[in-house]
Short mmCIF file of the C-alpha atoms (twelve columns), coordinates in Angstrom:
data_MODEL
# 
_entry.id   MODEL 
# 
loop_
_atom_site.group_PDB 
_atom_site.id 
_atom_site.type_symbol 
_atom_site.label_atom_id 
_atom_site.label_alt_id 
_atom_site.label_comp_id 
_atom_site.label_asym_id 
_atom_site.label_seq_id 
_atom_site.Cartn_x 
_atom_site.Cartn_y 
_atom_site.Cartn_z 
_atom_site.pdbx_PDB_model_num 
ATOM 1   C CA . MET A 1   130.235 47.434  117.036 1 
ATOM 2   C CA . SER A 2   132.869 47.668  114.282 1 
ATOM 3   C CA . LEU A 3   134.588 50.864  113.246 1 
ATOM 4   C CA . ILE A 4   133.064 50.478  109.811 1 
ATOM 5   C CA . GLY A 5   129.552 50.721  111.309 1 
ATOM 6   C CA . ALA A 6   130.421 53.650  113.615 1 
ATOM 7   C CA . ALA A 7   131.895 56.022  111.031 1 
ATOM 8   C CA . PRO A 8   128.693 56.971  109.180 1 
ATOM 9   C CA . ARG A 9   126.880 57.782  112.475 1 
ATOM 10  C CA . THR A 10  129.670 60.140  113.586 1 
ATOM 11  C CA . ALA A 11  129.640 61.923  110.244 1 
ATOM 12  C CA . CYS A 12  125.870 62.319  110.469 1 
ATOM 13  C CA . LEU A 13  126.091 63.924  113.922 1 
ATOM 14  C CA . LEU A 14  128.753 66.371  112.710 1 
ATOM 15  C CA . LEU A 15  126.556 67.336  109.745 1 
ATOM 16  C CA . LEU A 16  123.539 67.988  111.988 1 
ATOM 17  C CA . ALA A 17  125.628 70.155  114.299 1 
ATOM 18  C CA . THR A 18  126.825 72.206  111.336 1 
ATOM 19  C CA . VAL A 19  123.271 72.773  110.022 1 
ATOM 20  C CA . ALA A 20  121.789 73.612  113.412 1 
ATOM 21  C CA . GLY A 21  124.571 76.030  114.361 1 
ATOM 22  C CA . PRO A 22  125.903 76.724  117.851 1 
ATOM 23  C CA . VAL A 23  123.595 76.184  120.808 1 
ATOM 24  C CA . GLY A 24  121.815 79.418  121.744 1 
ATOM 25  C CA . SER A 25  122.336 81.098  118.353 1 
ATOM 26  C CA . THR A 26  119.482 83.230  116.964 1 
ATOM 27  C CA . THR A 27  118.443 84.119  113.438 1 
ATOM 28  C CA . ALA A 28  118.465 87.841  112.642 1 
ATOM 29  C CA . GLN A 29  114.944 89.205  112.158 1 
ATOM 30  C CA . PRO A 30  114.217 91.691  109.362 1 
ATOM 31  C CA . ALA A 31  113.752 95.262  110.560 1 
ATOM 32  C CA . ALA A 32  110.134 96.382  110.873 1 
ATOM 33  C CA . GLU A 33  108.952 98.818  108.218 1 
ATOM 34  C CA . PRO A 34  108.265 102.358 109.461 1 
ATOM 35  C CA . PRO A 35  104.627 103.356 109.946 1 
ATOM 36  C CA . LEU A 36  102.746 105.510 107.453 1 
ATOM 37  C CA . GLU A 37  99.533  107.521 107.280 1 
ATOM 38  C CA . MET A 38  96.467  106.236 105.486 1 
ATOM 39  C CA . ALA A 39  94.117  109.082 104.535 1 
ATOM 40  C CA . ILE A 40  90.492  108.179 103.825 1 
ATOM 41  C CA . ARG A 41  88.046  110.517 102.098 1 
ATOM 42  C CA . VAL A 42  84.389  109.615 101.614 1 
ATOM 43  C CA . PHE A 43  82.196  110.491 98.631  1 
ATOM 44  C CA . ASP A 44  78.563  109.975 97.699  1 
ATOM 45  C CA . GLY A 45  78.873  109.824 93.939  1 
ATOM 46  C CA . GLU A 46  80.879  112.915 92.969  1 
ATOM 47  C CA . THR A 47  80.121  114.820 96.182  1 
ATOM 48  C CA . GLU A 48  82.495  114.618 99.127  1 
ATOM 49  C CA . VAL A 49  80.742  113.711 102.393 1 
ATOM 50  C CA . THR A 50  83.694  113.009 104.664 1 
ATOM 51  C CA . ASP A 51  82.460  115.619 107.169 1 
ATOM 52  C CA . GLN A 52  79.091  113.836 107.389 1 
ATOM 53  C CA . SER A 53  80.581  110.368 107.787 1 
ATOM 54  C CA . VAL A 54  81.953  108.213 110.577 1 
ATOM 55  C CA . VAL A 55  85.010  106.306 109.357 1 
ATOM 56  C CA . ASP A 56  86.445  103.244 111.111 1 
ATOM 57  C CA . LEU A 57  89.563  101.378 110.022 1 
ATOM 58  C CA . HIS A 58  90.421  97.790  110.946 1 
ATOM 59  C CA . ALA A 59  93.178  95.357  110.138 1 
ATOM 60  C CA . ALA A 60  91.868  93.270  107.221 1 
ATOM 61  C CA . GLY A 61  89.502  90.528  108.302 1 
ATOM 62  C CA . THR A 62  88.929  91.932  111.814 1 
ATOM 63  C CA . ARG A 63  86.102  94.012  113.231 1 
ATOM 64  C CA . ASN A 64  86.739  94.287  116.972 1 
ATOM 65  C CA . ALA A 65  89.654  96.715  117.317 1 
ATOM 66  C CA . PRO A 66  89.261  99.916  115.258 1 
ATOM 67  C CA . ILE A 67  92.405  101.933 114.688 1 
ATOM 68  C CA . PRO A 68  92.248  105.485 116.110 1 
ATOM 69  C CA . GLY A 69  92.001  108.224 113.481 1 
ATOM 70  C CA . ARG A 70  91.934  112.007 113.397 1 
ATOM 71  C CA . ARG A 71  89.958  114.370 111.192 1 
ATOM 72  C CA . THR A 72  91.795  116.894 109.053 1 
ATOM 73  C CA . GLY A 73  91.105  118.978 105.975 1 
ATOM 74  C CA . ASP A 74  92.427  116.035 103.949 1 
ATOM 75  C CA . GLY A 75  90.034  113.410 105.276 1 
ATOM 76  C CA . VAL A 76  90.461  111.070 108.223 1 
ATOM 77  C CA . LEU A 77  94.101  110.112 108.893 1 
ATOM 78  C CA . PHE A 78  95.156  106.822 110.456 1 
ATOM 79  C CA . GLY A 79  98.659  105.888 111.562 1 
ATOM 80  C CA . VAL A 80  99.224  102.306 110.358 1 
ATOM 81  C CA . GLN A 81  101.889 99.754  109.649 1 
ATOM 82  C CA . PRO A 82  102.216 98.646  106.018 1 
ATOM 83  C CA . GLY A 83  99.576  96.010  105.364 1 
ATOM 84  C CA . SER A 84  95.975  95.370  104.373 1 
ATOM 85  C CA . TYR A 85  92.977  97.109  105.958 1 
ATOM 86  C CA . ASP A 86  89.169  97.227  105.893 1 
ATOM 87  C CA . ALA A 87  87.395  100.594 106.168 1 
ATOM 88  C CA . GLN A 88  83.787  101.212 107.153 1 
ATOM 89  C CA . ALA A 89  82.075  104.502 106.313 1 
ATOM 90  C CA . ILE A 90  78.712  105.446 107.871 1 
ATOM 91  C CA . LEU A 91  76.852  108.396 106.364 1 
ATOM 92  C CA . GLU A 92  74.695  110.324 108.810 1 
ATOM 93  C CA . ARG A 93  72.108  113.043 108.119 1 
ATOM 94  C CA . ASP A 94  69.931  114.732 110.731 1 
ATOM 95  C CA . GLY A 95  71.124  112.232 113.313 1 
ATOM 96  C CA . ARG A 96  70.109  109.228 111.203 1 
ATOM 97  C CA . VAL A 97  72.232  106.633 109.451 1 
ATOM 98  C CA . VAL A 98  71.394  106.784 105.757 1 
ATOM 99  C CA . ALA A 99  74.151  104.611 104.256 1 
ATOM 100 C CA . VAL A 100 76.887  102.171 105.274 1 
ATOM 101 C CA . ARG A 101 79.775  101.121 103.071 1 
ATOM 102 C CA . TRP A 102 82.666  98.705  103.585 1 
ATOM 103 C CA . ALA A 103 85.847  98.967  101.508 1 
ATOM 104 C CA . GLU A 104 87.896  95.832  102.046 1 
ATOM 105 C CA . ARG A 105 91.524  94.860  101.518 1 
ATOM 106 C CA . LEU A 106 92.883  98.386  101.153 1 
ATOM 107 C CA . THR A 107 96.641  98.110  100.798 1 
ATOM 108 C CA . ALA A 108 98.948  100.558 102.555 1 
ATOM 109 C CA . VAL A 109 102.609 100.353 101.534 1 
ATOM 110 C CA . HIS A 110 105.503 102.765 101.172 1 
ATOM 111 C CA . TYR A 111 105.125 103.834 97.556  1 
ATOM 112 C CA . PRO A 112 108.299 105.677 96.467  1 
ATOM 113 C CA . ASP A 113 106.747 109.097 95.777  1 
ATOM 114 C CA . GLU A 114 104.039 109.201 98.458  1 
ATOM 115 C CA . ALA A 115 106.346 110.305 101.290 1 
ATOM 116 C CA . GLY A 116 104.637 108.077 103.828 1 
ATOM 117 C CA . ARG A 117 101.007 109.068 103.150 1 
ATOM 118 C CA . HIS A 118 98.575  106.917 101.177 1 
ATOM 119 C CA . LEU A 119 95.088  108.029 100.037 1 
ATOM 120 C CA . GLU A 120 92.025  105.805 99.696  1 
ATOM 121 C CA . VAL A 121 88.544  106.953 98.665  1 
ATOM 122 C CA . VAL A 122 85.369  105.211 99.856  1 
ATOM 123 C CA . ASN A 123 82.235  105.895 97.782  1 
ATOM 124 C CA . PHE A 124 78.659  105.102 98.765  1 
ATOM 125 C CA . GLN A 125 77.797  104.727 95.065  1 
ATOM 126 C CA . GLY A 126 78.854  101.290 93.850  1 
ATOM 127 C CA . PRO A 127 79.857  102.037 90.220  1 
ATOM 128 C CA . TYR A 128 82.376  104.702 91.232  1 
ATOM 129 C CA . GLY A 129 86.138  104.769 91.530  1 
ATOM 130 C CA . ALA A 130 88.533  107.615 92.251  1 
ATOM 131 C CA . LEU A 131 91.551  109.284 90.693  1 
ATOM 132 C CA . GLN A 132 94.200  110.985 92.785  1 
ATOM 133 C CA . VAL A 133 96.091  113.587 90.735  1 
ATOM 134 C CA . ARG A 134 99.578  114.277 92.075  1 
ATOM 135 C CA . ARG A 135 102.626 116.226 91.083  1 
ATOM 136 C CA . PRO A 136 105.439 114.437 92.955  1 
ATOM 137 C CA . THR A 137 107.309 117.699 93.522  1 
ATOM 138 C CA . ASP A 138 104.428 119.125 95.601  1 
ATOM 139 C CA . PRO A 139 104.837 118.680 99.385  1 
ATOM 140 C CA . TRP A 140 102.092 117.039 101.437 1 
ATOM 141 C CA . THR A 141 102.029 120.094 103.703 1 
ATOM 142 C CA . ALA A 142 100.835 122.629 101.097 1 
ATOM 143 C CA . ARG A 143 97.389  123.004 99.547  1 
ATOM 144 C CA . VAL A 144 97.630  122.691 95.780  1 
ATOM 145 C CA . VAL A 145 96.912  125.791 93.704  1 
ATOM 146 C CA . TRP A 146 96.493  124.024 90.367  1 
ATOM 147 C CA . GLU A 147 93.255  122.487 89.049  1 
ATOM 148 C CA . ALA A 148 92.259  119.161 87.518  1 
ATOM 149 C CA . MET A 149 89.090  118.425 85.542  1 
ATOM 150 C CA . ALA A 150 87.692  115.264 84.008  1 
ATOM 151 C CA . PHE A 151 86.090  114.972 80.552  1 
ATOM 152 C CA . ARG A 152 84.606  111.953 78.854  1 
ATOM 153 C CA . ALA A 153 87.308  110.363 76.720  1 
ATOM 154 C CA . GLY A 154 87.313  111.982 73.296  1 
ATOM 155 C CA . ASP A 155 84.841  114.728 74.253  1 
ATOM 156 C CA . ARG A 156 86.332  117.937 75.636  1 
ATOM 157 C CA . SER A 157 83.210  120.044 75.264  1 
ATOM 158 C CA . LEU A 158 82.084  119.799 78.896  1 
ATOM 159 C CA . ALA A 159 83.859  118.843 82.126  1 
ATOM 160 C CA . VAL A 160 82.040  116.092 84.002  1 
ATOM 161 C CA . ALA A 161 83.837  116.694 87.317  1 
ATOM 162 C CA . ASN A 162 86.234  119.095 89.012  1 
ATOM 163 C CA . ALA A 163 88.845  117.747 91.386  1 
ATOM 164 C CA . VAL A 164 88.631  118.401 95.122  1 
ATOM 165 C CA . ALA A 165 91.896  119.985 96.265  1 
ATOM 166 C CA . GLY A 166 93.995  118.487 99.030  1 
ATOM 167 C CA . SER A 167 97.442  118.989 100.484 1 
ATOM 168 C CA . GLY A 168 99.864  117.812 97.811  1 
ATOM 169 C CA . TYR A 169 97.145  116.332 95.573  1 
ATOM 170 C CA . ALA A 170 93.619  116.674 94.206  1 
ATOM 171 C CA . VAL A 171 91.033  113.903 93.899  1 
ATOM 172 C CA . LEU A 172 88.256  113.105 91.428  1 
ATOM 173 C CA . ALA A 173 85.392  110.723 92.225  1 
ATOM 174 C CA . LEU A 174 84.011  109.348 88.947  1 
ATOM 175 C CA . PRO A 175 81.969  106.462 87.567  1 
ATOM 176 C CA . ALA A 176 84.257  103.738 86.306  1 
ATOM 177 C CA . GLY A 177 85.358  104.437 82.742  1 
ATOM 178 C CA . SER A 178 87.844  106.232 80.527  1 
ATOM 179 C CA . TYR A 179 88.476  109.982 80.818  1 
ATOM 180 C CA . ASP A 180 90.599  112.796 79.463  1 
ATOM 181 C CA . ILE A 181 92.059  114.774 82.362  1 
ATOM 182 C CA . ALA A 182 92.901  118.472 82.052  1 
ATOM 183 C CA . PHE A 183 95.623  119.729 84.400  1 
ATOM 184 C CA . ARG A 184 95.683  123.538 84.598  1 
ATOM 185 C CA . ASP A 185 98.465  125.416 86.347  1 
ATOM 186 C CA . ALA A 186 99.201  129.154 86.023  1 
ATOM 187 C CA . GLY A 187 97.090  129.406 82.861  1 
ATOM 188 C CA . THR A 188 98.748  126.464 81.102  1 
ATOM 189 C CA . VAL A 189 96.694  123.336 80.391  1 
ATOM 190 C CA . ARG A 190 98.106  119.848 79.907  1 
ATOM 191 C CA . TRP A 191 95.971  116.936 78.750  1 
ATOM 192 C CA . PHE A 192 96.195  113.298 79.800  1 
ATOM 193 C CA . GLU A 193 94.119  111.132 77.496  1 
ATOM 194 C CA . GLY A 194 92.412  107.808 78.113  1 
ATOM 195 C CA . VAL A 195 92.930  107.705 81.878  1 
ATOM 196 C CA . GLU A 196 91.079  104.733 83.342  1 
ATOM 197 C CA . VAL A 197 89.049  105.004 86.532  1 
ATOM 198 C CA . ILE A 198 88.435  101.555 88.030  1 
ATOM 199 C CA . ARG A 199 85.365  100.697 90.051  1 
ATOM 200 C CA . GLY A 200 86.084  100.545 93.781  1 
ATOM 201 C CA . LEU A 201 89.744  101.560 93.434  1 
ATOM 202 C CA . THR A 202 91.721  104.758 93.999  1 
ATOM 203 C CA . SER A 203 94.133  105.161 91.087  1 
ATOM 204 C CA . VAL A 204 96.925  107.728 90.787  1 
ATOM 205 C CA . LEU A 205 97.717  110.076 87.911  1 
ATOM 206 C CA . ARG A 206 101.246 111.426 88.335  1 
ATOM 207 C CA . VAL A 207 101.932 114.708 86.554  1 
ATOM 208 C CA . GLU A 208 105.665 114.865 85.946  1 
# 
């Protein structure tokens, strides 16, 4: 073989060695995200029925390995890794199952102002969504003392729902649509107009 024919092959081998790196080298893996808490509250229309419901949480698309949860005054809490989850709620009355509801592809991520806890609402009534009202300065550990009420958009004559208080937030379960939300704290009322509640979703209204 001539030197002219050998040169390109040698250069090719050197290039492959450079791309592949030293033998035994490893690629650094990204650090795993810290876990968070997913809180699930269950409603039947505008009435909370978490205490009457069995709630199971699964990694999205699976059904054979429910994630352990614990009941608190703020719903059922699950320790999860950021990701997508399916929740099943079973409503029981007098020892009988009266309703079953699946909420699929619930996303749990570290939102900047949620301090590691994410709320999702499951409703046995199909046309409903939910609105979580939060003041980011309120800690998750304290029950809120303020109130939130929902009115039909453009009609403030009669509240259609009062929020259920939680630790660091309050939640409204409402039929999908547009609402004016009254936020009352220490006798002062602030209005948030045209707030959309989306069917099957838990939206957030942040009161700055």
